[in-house]
C-alpha positions in Angstrom: -46.7 5.8 2.4 -48.1 7.5 5.5 -46.3 10.5 6.9 -45.9 8.6 10.2 -44.1 5.7 8.4 -41.8 8.2 6.7 -40.9 9.8 10.0 -40.1 6.3 11.5 -37.8 5.5 8.6 -36.1 8.9 8.8 -35.6 8.4 12.6 -34.0 4.9 12.0 -31.7 6.3 9.3 -30.5 9.2 11.6 -30.0 6.8 14.5 -27.9 4.4 12.5 -25.8 7.1 10.9 -25.2 8.8 14.2 -24.5 5.6 16.2 -21.1 5.6 18.0 -18.9 2.5 17.3 -15.8 1.4 19.2 -13.9 -0.3 16.4 -11.0 -2.4 17.7 -9.8 -6.0 18.2 -11.5 -7.8 21.1 -9.9 -11.3 20.9 -10.1 -14.0 23.5 -7.3 -16.3 24.6 -7.8 -19.8 23.1 -9.6 -18.5 20.0 -8.5 -19.9 16.6 -8.9 -18.4 13.2 -8.0 -19.6 9.7 -7.6 -17.6 6.5 -7.1 -18.3 2.8 -5.2 -15.5 1.1 -5.2 -15.3 -2.8 -2.9 -12.8 -4.5 -2.6 -12.1 -8.3 0.2 -9.7 -9.2 1.0 -8.4 -12.7 4.1 -6.4 -13.7 4.2 -4.7 -17.1 7.3 -3.0 -18.4 7.9 -1.2 -21.7 11.2 -2.3 -23.3 12.2 -1.1 -26.8 8.7 0.0 -27.5 7.1 -3.3 -26.5 5.2 -4.1 -23.3 6.5 -7.1 -21.4 4.1 -8.7 -18.9 4.6 -11.2 -16.1 1.8 -12.5 -13.8 2.3 -14.4 -10.6 -0.5 -15.8 -8.3 -0.1 -17.1 -4.8 -2.4 -18.9 -2.3 -1.7 -19.1 1.4 -3.7 -20.8 4.1 -2.6 -19.6 7.5 -4.0 -20.5 11.0 -3.9 -18.0 13.9 -4.3 -18.7 17.6 -4.7 -16.2 20.4 -2.3 -17.3 23.1 -2.8 -14.6 25.7 -4.0 -11.1 26.4 -2.5 -8.3 28.4 -2.6 -4.5 28.8 -0.5 -4.1 25.6 -2.6 -6.3 23.4 -2.5 -9.9 22.3 0.2 -12.6 22.0 -0.6 -14.5 18.8 0.8 -17.6 17.1 0.5 -18.2 13.3 1.2 -21.3 11.2 1.2 -21.6 7.4 -0.8 -24.7 6.4 -0.4 -24.3 2.7 1.8 -22.3 0.4 1.5 -22.2 -3.4 2.7 -20.1 -6.3 1.9 -20.1 -10.0 4.0 -18.3 -12.6 1.8 -17.6 -15.7 4.2 -18.0 -18.7 3.5 -17.8 -22.4 4.3 -21.6 -22.6 1.8 -22.3 -19.8 1.5 -22.1 -16.0 4.4 -23.2 -13.8 3.1 -24.3 -10.3 5.0 -24.7 -7.0 3.2 -25.9 -3.9 3.9 -27.2 -0.4 1.5 -30.0 -1.4 3.8 -31.2 -4.2 6.1 -34.1 -3.1 9.0 -33.9 -5.5 12.6 -33.7 -4.3 13.7 -32.1 -7.6 11.2 -29.3 -7.2 13.3 -27.1 -4.9 10.8 -24.3 -4.5 8.0 -26.7 -3.6 10.4 -28.3 -1.2 11.1 -24.9 0.4 7.4 -24.2 0.7 6.7 -27.5 2.3 9.5 -26.8 4.8 7.8 -23.6 5.9 4.5 -25.2 6.6 3.5 -26.2 10.1 6.3 -24.0 11.6 4.7 -21.7 14.2 5.8 -18.1 14.6 4.7 -15.6 17.1 3.7 -11.9 17.0 2.1 -9.3 19.2 -0.9 -7.2 18.2 -2.4 -4.1 19.9 -6.1 -3.4 19.9 -5.8 -1.3 16.8 -4.4 -4.3 14.9 -0.9 -3.0 14.7 2.0 -5.5 15.1 4.2 -4.5 18.0 6.6 -7.4 17.6 7.0 -10.4 15.2 9.3 -13.4 15.1 12.0 -13.5 12.5 11.6 -16.5 10.1 15.2 -16.2 8.9 16.5 -19.0 11.1 13.7 -21.3 9.8 14.4 -20.4 6.2 18.2 -20.9 6.7 17.6 -24.3 8.2 15.4 -25.4 5.4 17.9 -24.3 2.7 20.8 -25.9 4.5 18.9 -29.2 4.6 18.7 -29.4 0.8 21.5 -31.4 -0.7 23.6 -30.4 -3.8 22.9 -26.7 -3.6 25.8 -24.4 -4.5 26.4 -21.4 -2.3 25.1 -18.9 -4.9 21.9 -21.0 -5.2 21.5 -20.9 -1.4 21.9 -17.1 -1.5 19.3 -16.8 -4.3 16.7 -19.0 -2.5 17.3 -17.2 0.7 16.7 -13.8 -0.9 13.6 -15.1 -2.6 12.1 -16.5 0.6 12.9 -13.3 2.5 11.1 -11.4 -0.3 7.9 -13.3 0.6 8.4 -14.2 4.3 10.9 -11.7 5.6 10.3 -9.9 8.9 9.0 -6.7 7.3 7.0 -8.4 4.6 5.2 -10.6 7.2 4.4 -7.6 9.3 3.0 -5.6 6.4 0.9 -8.5 5.0 -0.8 -9.1 8.3 -1.4 -5.4 9.0 -3.1 -4.8 5.7 -6.2 -6.4 7.1 -5.7 -5.9 10.9 -4.2 -2.4 11.4 -7.3 -0.6 10.1 -8.8 0.7 13.3 -9.1 4.3 14.6 -7.6 5.4 17.8 -11.0 6.5 19.2 -14.7 5.8 18.7 -16.2 6.6 15.4 -19.6 6.6 13.6 -20.9 5.8 10.2 -19.2 7.7 7.4 -16.6 9.2 9.7 -13.0 9.1 8.4 -9.6 8.5 10.1 -6.1 8.6 8.6 -3.2 6.1 9.1 0.3 6.8 7.9 3.0 4.1 7.7 6.7 4.1 6.7 8.0 0.8 5.4 11.7 0.0 5.8 12.1 -2.7 3.1 10.5 -3.5 -0.3 9.3 -1.4 -3.2 6.7 0.7 -1.3 8.2 3.1 1.2 5.1 5.1 2.4 1.4 4.4 2.8 -1.2 7.0 3.8 -4.7 5.6 4.1 -8.0 7.3 4.6 -10.4 4.8 6.3 -14.1 5.2 7.0 -16.9 3.0 8.4 -18.8 2.2 5.3 -21.5 -0.2 6.6 -22.7 -2.1 9.6 -24.9 -5.2 10.0 -26.2 -7.4 12.9 -22.8 -9.0 13.4 -20.3 -7.2 11.2 -18.7 -3.9 10.2 -17.4 -2.9 6.8 -14.3 -0.6 6.7 -13.3 1.0 3.5 -9.7 2.2 2.8 -8.3 4.5 0.2 -4.5 4.7 0.3 -1.8 6.6 -1.5 1.4 4.7 -2.1 4.9 6.1 -2.6 8.3 4.6 -3.4 10.3 7.8 -3.8 12.6 8.0 -0.8 16.3 8.6 -1.0 17.4 5.2 0.4 14.7 3.1 -1.2 16.4 0.3 -3.1 15.8 -3.4 -3.6 19.5 -3.8 -4.3 22.4 -1.5 -5.1 21.6 -1.1 -8.8 17.8 -1.0 -8.9 15.4 1.8 -7.8 11.7 2.3 -8.3 10.2 5.8 -8.8 6.5 5.1 -8.6 3.3 6.2 -7.0 -0.1 4.5 -6.8 -3.2 3.6 -4.9 -4.5 0.8 -2.7 -8.2 0.4 -2.3 -9.4 -1.9 0.4 -12.7 -3.1 1.8 -12.6 -5.2 5.0 -15.5 -6.9 6.6 -14.9 -7.7 10.3 -16.7 -9.5 13.0 -18.5 -7.0 15.3 -17.7 -8.8 18.5 -14.1 -9.9 18.0 -12.9 -7.4 15.3 -11.3 -10.2 13.4 -11.4 -10.2 9.6 -14.2 -12.1 7.9 -13.3 -11.2 4.4 -11.3 -8.6 2.5 -10.6 -7.3 -0.9 -7.6 -5.2 -1.8 -6.7 -3.7 -5.2 -3.3 -2.1 -5.6 -1.8 -0.2 -8.6 1.6 1.4 -8.9 2.9 3.4 -11.9 6.2 5.0 -12.6 9.7 4.1 -13.7 12.0 1.2 -13.0 15.6 2.6 -12.8 18.6 0.4 -13.3 22.2 1.5 -13.0 25.4 0.0 -14.1 24.0 -2.1 -17.1 24.9 -0.6 -20.5 22.7 -3.2 -22.3 19.5 -1.8 -20.8 18.0 1.7 -20.7 18.5 3.6 -17.5 14.8 4.1 -17.0 11.8 2.0 -18.1 8.1 2.7 -17.6 6.5 0.2 -15.3 3.1 -0.7 -14.0 2.4 -3.1 -11.1 -1.1 -4.3 -10.2 -2.0 -6.6 -7.4 -5.4 -8.0 -6.3 -5.7 -9.7 -2.9 -8.7 -11.6 -1.6 -8.9 -12.8 2.0 -11.5 -15.3 3.1 -12.1 -16.7 6.6 -12.2 -20.5 6.8 -14.5 -21.8 9.5 
């Protein structure tokens, strides 16, 4: 290769790596987006020397619409179009879905009731949720509409739905692939840090190092490397259970260069530590636990 050609390639490489990028959301009122989100989560616990494993997979199809734009960001509307869950048991898979029509399948009935119910939220240009609707009234209405449920069953179903679709959970799940942008312009390879405290759920703190990994004609690729922590004094799922765990969350998100909206994403999470249970003499006070979760997000045209 001629020296002149080498110099041209070197110049192009330097230009690309030094190019300034203004990474942020740039949505337009009236735009519509649709995503399919697949999760596979495995929990492994050691009890009396033996490892017990449980795997659950979920699939959501969710449609988004940009309602309006103002100085503070974007008013959005979201609707679940499909909800499904599969528990992988030794005896075989057990599936629940909003597409199953069976009045005796209560979980599928609840999922069906949650579809086509729009809820609103507000995003700023960095993809952070400023405000989000509470789905509790919708969940309560669905549960109260199911006949022959005892009060204790209603409470159990409500807690389960809130675990998947509660205010804080919804916010966190959306922000995993939207709240990834820096506060200022950046360039290839440059890093920025985001720290979040979570009020509910197992994870209490997330600190993520992001960097612009790649760029193409119509896309950016943003890579995230996060440290997860559950050890806060008030972190409990209920009064008798605590998780003392740490872990990582690795993410790679491909976004549209013009709008900033997610085209595809892959997230891999791992937590390790101890599951601590109080007030039950039949179980050890602390048991080793590992939780892994893989999430794949694809944009549906």
